[in-house]
C-alpha positions in Angstrom: 177.8 -109.2 170.6 180.3 -109.5 173.4 178.1 -109.2 176.4 177.0 -112.3 178.2 173.4 -113.3 178.4 172.9 -115.1 181.7 170.2 -117.3 180.2 172.4 -118.3 177.2 175.4 -119.0 179.5 173.2 -121.1 181.9 171.9 -123.1 179.0 175.5 -123.7 177.8 176.6 -124.7 181.3 173.7 -127.2 181.6 174.4 -128.6 178.2 178.1 -129.2 178.9 177.2 -130.8 182.3 174.7 -133.1 180.6 177.2 -134.6 178.2 177.5 -138.2 179.1 181.1 -139.3 178.6 182.4 -135.7 178.7 185.4 -136.0 176.5 187.1 -132.9 175.3 186.2 -133.5 171.7 182.5 -133.9 172.7 182.6 -130.7 174.7 184.1 -128.8 171.7 181.6 -130.2 169.3 178.7 -129.2 171.7 180.1 -125.7 172.1 180.4 -125.3 168.3 176.8 -126.4 167.9 175.7 -124.1 170.7 177.5 -121.2 169.0 175.7 -121.9 165.8 172.4 -121.6 167.6 173.5 -118.4 169.4 175.8 -116.6 166.8 175.3 -113.2 168.4 176.9 -114.5 171.6 179.7 -116.5 170.0 182.6 -114.5 171.5 180.9 -114.4 174.9 180.4 -118.1 174.9 184.1 -118.7 174.1 185.1 -116.2 176.8 182.9 -118.0 179.3 184.3 -121.4 178.4 187.9 -120.1 178.7 187.5 -118.1 181.9 184.7 -119.6 183.9 183.8 -123.1 182.8 185.0 -126.3 184.5 185.5 -128.1 181.2 188.6 -130.0 180.4 191.7 -127.8 180.2 192.0 -128.9 176.5 188.5 -127.6 175.8 189.3 -124.3 177.5 192.5 -124.0 175.4 190.5 -124.7 172.3 188.1 -121.9 173.2 191.1 -119.6 173.8 192.5 -120.3 170.3 189.1 -119.7 168.7 188.5 -116.5 170.7 192.0 -115.2 169.9 191.0 -115.0 166.2 188.3 -112.5 167.2 189.6 -110.8 170.3 193.2 -111.3 171.3 193.0 -108.7 174.0 190.2 -110.6 175.8 192.2 -113.8 175.6 195.3 -112.0 177.1 193.1 -110.5 179.8 191.4 -113.8 180.7 194.7 -115.7 180.8 196.3 -113.1 183.1 193.3 -113.4 185.4 193.5 -117.2 185.4 197.2 -117.2 186.4 196.2 -115.8 189.8 193.4 -118.3 190.4 193.4 -120.7 193.4 192.3 -123.5 191.1 195.2 -125.4 189.5 193.0 -126.1 186.5 192.6 -122.4 185.9 196.4 -121.9 186.2 196.9 -124.9 183.8 194.5 -123.4 181.4 196.3 -120.0 181.5 199.8 -121.2 181.0 198.7 -123.8 178.4 196.8 -121.2 176.5 199.9 -118.9 176.5 202.0 -121.8 175.2 199.4 -122.5 172.5 199.3 -118.9 171.5 203.0 -117.8 171.4 202.0 -114.7 169.4 200.6 -113.2 172.6 203.2 -110.9 174.3 205.3 -112.5 177.1 203.5 -112.4 180.4 205.8 -111.7 183.3 203.2 -112.9 185.8 204.0 -116.5 184.6 206.9 -116.3 187.0 204.4 -117.1 189.8 203.8 -120.5 188.2 207.5 -121.4 188.3 207.1 -121.7 192.1 203.6 -123.3 192.0 203.0 -126.1 194.4 202.3 -128.5 191.5 205.3 -129.7 189.5 203.2 -130.2 186.3 202.5 -126.5 186.4 206.1 -125.6 187.0 207.2 -127.6 184.0 204.5 -125.9 181.8 205.8 -122.5 183.0 209.4 -123.5 182.3 208.3 -124.6 178.8 206.7 -121.2 178.3 209.9 -119.5 179.3 211.9 -121.7 176.9 209.4 -120.9 174.1 210.1 -117.2 174.6 213.9 -117.7 174.5 214.2 -117.3 178.3 215.4 -120.8 179.1 218.4 -119.4 180.9 216.0 -118.0 183.5 214.5 -121.4 184.3 217.5 -123.8 183.9 217.9 -124.3 187.7 214.2 -125.2 188.0 214.4 -127.6 185.0 217.5 -129.3 186.6 215.6 -129.8 189.8 212.6 -131.2 188.0 214.9 -133.6 186.2 215.3 -135.2 189.6 211.6 -135.4 190.3 210.2 -138.6 191.8 207.4 -138.4 189.3 208.3 -140.1 186.0 206.2 -137.9 183.7 207.6 -134.7 185.3 211.2 -136.0 185.1 210.7 -137.1 181.4 209.3 -133.7 180.5 212.1 -131.9 182.3 214.7 -133.9 180.5 213.2 -133.1 177.1 213.0 -129.4 178.1 216.6 -129.4 179.3 217.6 -130.4 175.8 215.9 -127.3 174.4 217.5 -124.8 176.7 
C-alpha cells in the first residue's frame, strides 16, 4: 500500500522523536521495527522518512536506498523536490541520495546546489557531477573550494580535484 495513513505516520513521527540518544543507527532500527508492525505501509513510511522527516540525513539516505528497491520513480521524484527546499538538510538529503544511488538518471537541477550558500552542499554537488563524468563542468568551483577557509571543505575539494 503506497498511500499514507496519517495515524501511522504520526505514530512513526512520535516514535522517532521519543528516541533518547537519537543516533542514525537507532533511527534506522526503529523504522525497520515500525515497518514490521505496519507492512502494508512500508513504502509510505520510507517515503515519509525520506521526504518529510527531520531525521539525520544519513537516516533519510538509508530510507531512500530501501525505497529505491521498491519504487525508484518515487525516490527520483522526492529527491527532485528536496533539491528546491529552503532547508539545507533537505538539499543535503537530496544530493547525498543521488550520490548514493548513481543508477538514477542525472538530475540537471543539481546545478542549483553548485551555487548554494553552503559550501558543504557545493562540494556534494561537485562530487555528484564528477560521479557522472561531468567533472569538467565543476572544475572552477572545485578549485575555488580548494582555497576555502574551512579545513574539511578544502580537504574534500583537494580529493575531488584529483578525481577530475
